[in-house]
C-alpha positions in Angstrom: -0.2 -0.4 0.1 2.9 2.1 0.8 4.4 1.8 -2.7 1.3 3.5 -4.2 2.2 6.2 -2.9 6.0 6.7 -3.8 7.0 9.4 -6.1 7.7 7.1 -9.2 4.5 5.6 -8.8 2.2 5.5 -11.4 -0.8 7.5 -9.0 1.5 10.0 -7.7 2.8 10.4 -11.2 -0.7 11.0 -12.4 -1.5 13.1 -9.7 1.2 15.2 -10.0 0.2 15.7 -13.8 -3.5 16.8 -12.9 -1.9 19.5 -10.4 0.6 20.6 -13.3 -2.3 21.1 -15.8 -4.0 23.1 -13.2 -1.4 25.1 -11.7 -1.1 25.8 -15.8 -4.6 26.8 -17.0 -4.8 29.0 -14.1 -1.4 30.7 -15.1 -2.2 30.7 -19.0 -5.9 32.5 -18.0 -4.3 35.1 -16.2 -2.2 35.8 -19.2 -4.6 35.8 -21.6 -6.7 38.2 -19.3 -5.4 41.4 -21.5 -6.7 39.6 -24.6 -3.8 41.1 -27.1 -1.3 38.6 -24.9 -3.5 35.6 -25.8 -1.2 34.2 -28.4 1.8 34.4 -26.6 -0.1 32.9 -23.8 -1.4 29.8 -26.0 1.9 29.4 -27.8 3.9 29.7 -24.3 0.8 26.7 -22.9 1.5 24.6 -26.0 4.7 24.7 -25.3 4.6 23.4 -21.8 2.4 21.0 -23.1 4.4 19.0 -25.0 7.1 18.5 -23.3 4.6 17.4 -20.4 3.6 14.7 -23.4 7.2 13.8 -23.9 8.2 13.9 -20.0 10.7 16.5 -20.6 8.8 19.3 -18.5 10.8 21.3 -15.9 9.8 24.2 -14.0 6.5 25.2 -15.6 6.6 28.6 -14.9 9.9 29.4 -16.2 9.5 26.8 -19.3 6.3 29.2 -19.7 7.5 32.8 -19.8 10.8 31.6 -21.6 8.3 30.6 -24.6 6.3 33.8 -23.8 8.9 36.3 -24.2 10.1 34.5 -27.5 7.8 33.8 -29.3 5.8 37.3 -28.2 6.0 39.5 -31.2 5.2 37.2 -34.0 2.2 35.3 -31.3 0.6 38.5 -31.0 0.5 39.4 -34.8 -0.9 35.9 -35.9 -3.0 36.3 -32.9 -4.5 39.9 -33.9 -4.7 38.4 -37.6 -6.8 35.3 -36.3 -9.3 37.6 -34.3 -9.8 39.6 -37.1 -10.4 36.9 -39.3 -13.3 35.7 -37.2 -14.8 38.9 -36.3 -14.9 39.5 -40.2 -16.5 35.7 -41.1 -18.7 36.2 -37.9 -20.1 39.4 -39.2 -20.5 38.1 -42.9 -22.7 35.0 -41.1 -24.7 37.5 -39.3 -25.8 39.7 -42.1 -26.4 36.7 -44.5 -28.1 35.0 -41.8 -30.4 37.9 -40.1 -30.1 40.9 -43.0 -33.4 39.4 -44.9 -31.0 40.0 -48.1 -31.0 37.3 -50.6 -27.4 36.0 -51.2 -26.0 33.5 -53.9 -25.5 30.1 -52.8 -21.8 30.4 -53.6 -21.1 33.2 -51.6 -22.5 31.1 -48.2 -20.3 28.3 -49.5 -17.2 30.0 -49.9 -17.3 31.4 -46.8 -18.0 28.1 -45.3 -15.3 26.9 -46.9 -12.7 29.8 -45.6 -14.1 29.0 -42.0 -12.7 25.2 -42.2 -9.8 26.7 -43.6 -9.3 29.0 -40.6 -10.0 25.9 -38.0 -7.7 23.2 -39.6 -5.1 26.0 -39.1 -5.8 27.4 -35.9 -5.8 24.0 -34.3 -2.1 23.8 -35.6 -0.5 27.5 -35.2 0.2 28.1 -31.9 1.8 24.4 -31.3 4.0 24.9 -34.5 5.1 28.3 -33.6 5.9 26.8 -30.1 7.9 24.3 -31.5 9.5 25.7 -34.6 11.5 28.5 -35.5 9.7 30.8 -39.4 8.2 33.0 -41.0 4.7 34.1 -39.9 3.4 33.1 -43.7 5.0 29.6 -43.6 3.7 29.6 -39.7 0.3 29.5 -41.5 0.9 27.4 -44.7 2.7 24.7 -42.2 -0.4 25.2 -39.7 -2.8 24.0 -42.8 -0.6 21.3 -44.0 -0.1 19.4 -40.7 -4.3 19.8 -40.0 -4.7 18.8 -43.5 -2.3 15.8 -43.5 -3.6 14.5 -39.9 -7.5 15.0 -41.0 -8.8 12.7 -38.6 -6.6 13.9 -35.4 -7.5 18.0 -36.6 -11.0 17.0 -35.7 -10.2 14.9 -32.9 -8.4 18.6 -31.6 -11.4 20.4 -32.3 -14.0 18.4 -30.7 -11.5 18.7 -27.5 -11.4 22.2 -27.3 -15.6 22.5 -28.0 -16.1 20.2 -25.1 -15.4 22.6 -22.2 -17.7 25.3 -24.0 -20.4 22.6 -24.0 -20.0 22.1 -20.5 -19.4 25.5 -19.5 -22.3 26.4 -21.5 -25.0 23.6 -20.3 -23.7 22.0 -17.3 -23.2 24.9 -14.6 -22.5 22.4 -11.5 -19.1 21.2 -13.8 -18.0 24.7 -13.8 -15.1 24.0 -11.2 -13.7 21.1 -13.5 -13.5 24.1 -17.1 -11.9 26.5 -14.4 -9.3 23.2 -13.6 -8.6 21.9 -16.8 -10.6 24.4 -19.7 -7.7 25.5 -21.5 -4.7 23.5 -20.0 -6.6 19.9 -20.5 -8.0 19.9 -24.3 -4.3 21.4 -25.2 -2.7 18.2 -23.4 -4.8 16.0 -25.0 -4.3 17.8 -28.2 -0.4 17.6 -27.9 -0.7 13.9 -27.4 -2.6 13.7 -31.1 -0.1 16.5 -32.8 3.4 14.4 -31.0 3.5 12.2 -33.9 3.3 14.5 -36.2 5.9 16.9 -35.2 8.6 14.8 -35.0 8.0 13.5 -38.5 9.5 17.2 -39.2 12.4 17.1 -36.1 15.8 15.4 -36.4 16.3 11.4 -35.3 18.7 12.1 -32.9 17.0 12.7 -29.7 17.0 16.7 -29.0 18.6 17.4 -25.0 18.8 20.0 -22.0 16.5 23.3 -23.6 17.5 22.7 -27.0 15.0 24.0 -29.1 14.9 23.1 -33.4 13.8 24.9 -36.3 11.7 24.1 -39.3 13.2 25.6 -42.6 10.7 25.2 -45.3 10.7 24.7 -49.1 9.4 26.9 -51.5 6.1 25.3 -51.0 6.2 26.2 -47.3 6.2 22.8 -46.4 8.7 22.3 -43.7 11.4 20.0 -44.2 14.6 20.3 -43.6 15.2 20.7 -39.5 18.4 23.0 -38.2 19.2 23.3 -34.2 19.2 27.2 -32.2 20.3 28.3 -29.6 17.9 29.5 -26.6 17.7 33.2 -28.8 16.5 31.2 -31.4 20.0 32.0 -33.6 20.5 28.8 -36.1 23.9 27.4 -35.1 24.2 26.4 -38.6 24.4 28.4 -41.9 21.3 30.1 -42.6 21.0 29.4 -46.3 21.9 25.0 -46.9 21.6 24.2 -50.2 20.3 20.3 -51.1 22.6 17.8 -52.0 20.7 17.0 -55.2 21.0 20.9 -56.0 17.2 22.0 -55.6 
């Protein structure tokens, strides 16, 4: 019975991870309050939960704010672009539904397609940003590519983020659970889903310490080449590496 609560026991490991997720949920929520910092907060959240999935986590607070600081500029720009796109789509949908005017069916289909593309991209954009060094344009491209590449998993990721909203809206008694795991819980489950996908674009060698890796995209925006970077984001190898076949 005593071994059940040993530091190395599965029960203690599970309880410790739950406590970390609760703390991470509160930390992310607080950092999202200014609204403009949502992008950096979600990027830092995904940085930490992926480390948790890979059993690489160290100090949560230090890892969180390390990623928050390093990715703040890109994450904020990406977040504001996504927010603007959501507001425009929501406004268009409201007009189509309540204006009383008749619009062509192709316009409704086009808006639906744009919405789906945005959702597929959104599921991976902050995880990709937290793990790979890239331009904003190629971060969006690679996020959409991963969303399409892992279509079933992307749908499951969408469900993971919808569940807390559904619970909060219809089950008032479960609000404490949403408060404890509403952000970090879905992010952790999503990290379990995209972990193997990310490994396909990472080097085969084991990554040690705090070393991060950068994705060098091809001309079509698909991430294929990976190089190590230092903590401040500088590429250790030469910036321009040419393929041996001359491409």
